[in-house]
N, C-alpha and C positions, 0 to 999 in steps of 0.2 A: 504494500500500500504506500502510495506517495505521501510525503510529509504534508502536502497541501490538503489532503483529504482527512488526515487524522484528527485535527482539532475539532472539526465539525462533527465527525462521527462520535468522538468521545463525549462531546457536550450533549449531543442528541441521546446517546445511550444513558448517560448519567441522569439527564432530565427524565427519561422514561422510567428508570428505576426509582427515582424519587417520587414521581407521580404515582407509581404503582404501590407505594407505601413501604418500600424496602428501607431499611433492613428489618423492620419489626412486623408490620401488619400483614402484608400479602406475601404470596409466594412469587416465584419468578414469572415474568410476563410470558404469554404464549407467543409462539413464533410469528403469528399474524400481527400481534401488537408491536413486536420488534421491527418487523418489516415496514410497518406503517410509520413508526417513529423515525426510521432511517431513510425513508423514501426520498426525502429532499436532498440527500447527500450522494453525489456521484463519485464513484471510485472506478477508475478505468483500469487499474492494474491487477485487480484480484476479483475472484468470485465473492459474492456476498455471503456464501455459506460459512466461510471462516470467520467473518465478522459476526454473523449470527451466533456461531459457537462461542465466540469470545464474550458476547453480551450475556448469553446463557450462563457461562462459567462465572462471570463477574456477579451476576445475580445470585447464583448458588453460594459463592464464597462470601458475599456480603451478608446474605441471610444467616449463614453458619457463624459469622463473627458477631452477630447481634447478642447483646447481653440477655 
């Protein structure tokens, strides 16, 4: 992934996880929710599947770390 795409994707993913109530209330967002949250961010260098996996992993780890 190019450096120009990273900040926008990270901000969109973080915003999604916060809106979803993590790290305390909700579980991880569904794939459809992740895709919708990242839809406005274009990444030309990679498939979005790895990005989706990373958001899922971040959600799981964030949930596990909650007190």
